[in-house]
N, C-alpha and C positions, 0 to 999 in steps of 0.2 A: 483635455488638459484645459479646455474650457470650464467645465462644469466642476471641474476641482477646483476653481479657484473663484463661481460661484456660493460653492457648497463655504466652504472657509470661508468667506466675506459674508455669508447670511447667516453663519454662526452663532456670532456673538447674539444676532438678533433674536432669532431663535432662541434662543439659553432664557433672554432676559422673557421675551410671551410665555417659554412655560413656565419661569419663577412665577409668575405674576399668577396665569391661571389655573398653573394643577398641582402646585407643589405650595408646601406649606411656608410663610413666611416670615411667621414669631417666632420666638423662643418658647414662649407659654404655651405652643399646641406642642410641643414637645416633650414625650414623656423623660423623667432623670434616665431613667435604663439607655434609649434612645439617646441621649446625651448623653452617658458615657461614650458608648459604642463608634458616635461619633468622631471622638474629643480625642479618642484611641486610631481611629484610624490617620485622622489628621497628624498625631505625633510619630506614627511610625513615617510619615516623609519628615517631618521635620529633623527623627534623629536622624537620616540618610541624607541628609542637605540636599533632598528632589523639589520642584517645586511641584506645589500640590494640582492636580487635576481635576481642575474645580470643576469641569462639564462632564465628569465620571463619577465624579460624587455626587454631584445635585442630580444628576440618572441614577444614583443608587440609592440616596438618601434620602428623594425626593422632596426635597426642603431646598430654599434657596442660599445662595452663597455667604451673605450675611450672616443668617439665619446660623450657618453653621461655627462662624467667627465667633457667635456670641455662647457660642454650646462648650465652644474651646475654653474661652475664657471664664465661663462660669465655674466647667469644673478644674480647672487650674486655682480659682479661689476656694471650692470645697477642697479641693486637696492641702492650697496652704491652710487653712483652713482647720484643717485632721492633724497636719502638722507639728500646730503651733500645739492643738489641744494635746497630743499625743507627750509631746517635752513636758506641759501642765503633768498630765498626768503622772508621768514618771517623776517629774519631781516631789509631789505628794507623796507618792507612794516611797520613796528615799525616803520621805520626812521621817510618815507616821511606823516606817517599819518599828517592827516589835523585836530586838534579840531574844528576849526570853521565848516567846511564843512562837517563835522562827520565820511567823510573817509579817503582812502589811493586815490596816485594818480598811478594807474596802471598801465597807461601809460608805466609814466615814469622809473618803476619800468623793464616793458616789453622790454625798451631799454637798461636800463643795464644791463640785462642777455639775452638780444641779441636775447628771442624765444617770440615766439607769445603769446599774450594777454591769450586765454583761458586757455593755458599751463602754464601761471605762477598763474589764478587762480587754475586751481586742484593740483597746488606742493605745496599753501599756506595751513600753519598747525596752526588750527587756538586755539591747544592746547596748544603749543608752542607761541604765540603773547600777546601782552601786552592790546592789540588793545579793546578796551569797544564795544562791541555789542550793535546797536542801538531797541528799539521799537518801530515803528508805525503802532497800530493796525488800528489807524483811518485815515480815508484819512485828512482830518482836519493839523494835525499833518505832514504834508508834503508840500516843498513847491513847487511853479511853476518849478523851474530848474529840481528838484530832480524828476519830475515826467517826463521832459520831458528827462534826461536822461535815467531813466531807460528803458522808452518806445525805443530811438534811440538805444541803446547797445542791447535789447533784439531782437528788429528788424534785428540789425545788423550780431547779430551774430547766431542766431538761428533760423530757418524755425517753428519747431515745437516744444515747451518749452517741458521737461522731468523733474524729480523728479532729475537727479543727475543736472541736465544744475541747474534747479531753485536754488540750491544749490552755482553754481557758480556766480549769478545773488546776492545772495544773500551776499557771497563775496564782489563781487564789490561795492555796495552797500553799502555795510556794516550796512545791517540791515536783521532782521530776516524772512526767506525764505518764511514766512506766509504772514508777511506785503509785504513781494514784490510782490504776488501771488496776493494779493488783491487790489492794487492799482495797478498794469500790467493792473488787469478786470478792474478796473475805465476807465485805458490811453484808453483803447480797445472799449470800449463799454461807453462812459461816461454817468455816471446817477447821479439823487441823495441819498445819504441814508440818513438815519436820524441822524449821528454823524455831516455829511455835511450840511443840512439840519438847526441844532443849532450854526454848525458855522455860516452861513449866514444871518438867522437870525439875531442871534448878528451883523455882521456889517454892515447890515439893520437898528438894531435899530441904530448901532452908530452916523449914520448918512452918508454912504458911499451910493455911486453912481453904479448901474452896472456896468458902466465899470471900476471903483474903483476895484469893487469887481472880476471881469475879470482879474485883473491882476494877483490874487492870482491863480487863476484856471483855467490856459491856454487850457485846454485839454479839455475844451468843443469848444472853435473855434472862436466864437463870445462872446460877450456879450447878445445877444438876446437869443441865445440858453441855455444862463445859465437862463438867466430869465426864460422863456417857462417850463424849466424843473424843475425851484426850483418853481413854479404857479402850475405844474401839479403833484408835490411829495404833496405841500399842500393842494391840493382838494380832492386828491384819498385817503389820510395820514391825513382827518381834525380832529379837538377833538370833533366835538360832538360825544356826545356817540350813541350807537346803538340802536334803538327800542327796548322793550323788544315785542316778538309778541304776541298779545294777543289772548286767547283759545277762538275756534268755540263756542256757547250758543246749545244747541236745534234749536232754533226760527231763527238762521242765519239758519244752516245747512236745515233745514227744506226749506228752502227760497230757498237755494242754487240748492237744488235738483229740486225745481218746474223749479231753472233757466235752469239747464241741460236737465231736458224735453222739454221744449220749443225751446231753440237755442243750442241743441247742434248737431253736426257733426261730424259723423267720419273723422281726419285725416285734421278738421277743427276747431278751438276754438276761430276764431277772432272775431266772432260773438259774441257769448257767453260770452268772455273774457269783451267784449263792455260795454255787459248792468250789468257781474258782478259788472264790479268797477263803475259806473252807482249805481248800488242797494250799495252798500257797498266803499263809500268814504273816510269811515276811513281807511281801511284797501290797505296795498300797493299791489300791482300788483304781486308779486311773492306769500304773504300769497296766492292770491287768486285762481291765477294759479296750487298751491301746492294741494289747498284742489279739485279745479276742477278735478286732475289728481287723485288724491285718492278716489275719488265719482267714476268716470268712472271705473278705474282700477280694484275697484272691483265687477260692473255691469258684466263688459266685461270678469269675467276670463274663461280661458281657459279651459271648462272638458269638459270631455268622447262623450257625447253627443252630445256638437258644433263640436268635431274634427269629428266624424263619420258624422254630419250632411256635412260638410264641403269635408270630401273627397267623397261623394257621388255628390256634386257640379261639385267638379270637373269631374267626370264621365261624368256628364253633358256638361257643359262649357268648359270643359278643363282648362287650367293654363290664364281662362280670370278672372285676379284677382282685377277687379274691378268691373263685374257685381256679382260676388261670396261674394266681400264682401258686396255689396249693398243687395245681399236676405240675411246676416247672422246680419247689421249694425254695419258694420265691413272695416276699411278702405282699399284699397287692400295690403298693405304692410304687416299690421294685417291676415288678411286670410291667405296672402302666409307663414306668420308663423308657423301661427296655420297646415297650411299642412306639413309644413314642420317638426315639430315636432310632427303629427301622425306618420306619417313616420320614423322617429327615434325610435319613440315606438315597430312600427312593426316590422323592421328591427333588434330589440334585443330582444338577449336571453337571458337565465339567466345559463345556461353552459358554460365553457368555454374549449375548444378544445384547444388540442396539438399547433395548427398553433400559436392562437393567443398570448398561454400563452410562446412561443416563442417570439412572436413582442413585448409583453409585456416588458420581461426579457431586450430585446435589449432597446427596449425604457429608462426603467432603469438605462442601461447600456453608453447609451449616455446620460444622462442629459435630454432628449423630457418628457414636462410638461404632463400633464392630459387629457388637450382638446386636445392636436394634439396625444396622443396616440391613442383619441376615436377617430378622424380621421381616422389615423393608422388602427385600428380594419375596424370600420365601423359597426359591431354589439353588440355597447357596450357603455354606455353614461358614462358621467365622473363620473359621483359617484360611479358607479361599479368598471374602472380601478383604481379610486382613491382607493380604498379601497384593491381589487386585488393587486396592487404593496405594499401596503404598508406592505402585508402580505408575501409575494413574498420577500421584503427586508431585512423581520426579518426573515428569512427560513435560 
């Protein structure tokens, strides 16, 4: 008890000594970021109406109590000045708002405030402004001048636009930031959207020529580029309904199976597909190719006998996959895949060792996927790793 009383009695003197000898005591020696961090910490105690533990604060920030109080006062002054600047910028924006253009003249506001343009946009408070924000969800709603202004502003002031910077773009253009993002994407990589296609079609129906339509959409660079993009979109998004695929009958299935036996070569379906298209002219190439794939995959499924045979052939011929593929009537790539799958099954074991479990726990902690975890372990297939990872996560 006596030791505690002595420590408490010497605590202020110790604090004063540490403050004089080791900690900064002048506000000028503290960076602006450090001052803001100190002020935020002090405001938390003020908000909760709790006495500031100055001894802990001095030990944490390594500056004196006087310097911290000065930092709080300086930060309060900065905040008050910023609030006044924000109110003035908002008032100027309301005053110079142009109803015909639908936005403010921010360059003149920056000159009046004697501040950078981006800083004026940051100070603007939309909640205090009477300027109505525009909504331009369709690219056809944007004029050519607005699109060029948007593109030039983003290119000039931002190298990579983040979410916060899109808010500044929205303030400058006085348009919802999602609409600005959409329009800028089309400006950067011009393309025809469904809404733009309808608008251009309407212009064409009204008798406008391509050079006149191009004057409304200068982002495409030339009238010929706009015309080609329009026709490409029309061709790929035609109004013709897609034909519903007809089901393969038993007679057609038997017929194509005969063609497969006659013309099928592992790894080369070109001759077979040509003959099948002649035999079934009413069917599309995709339908015939899909049917061939379904039949050949069923007939060449990987069984244990096939795996054992490939493994024996590897012992005889080595990794000559072309020759092995000829022996089992498969392509070289498929023969290699069968051998790889056989090796994975040979290496797989049912019991989990402690090292494997530790590796799996590390994969769970690092967010590694099932397939990569299986490759790291080497003795367990992905489905076993998935089941074990699920049980370890619940444990």
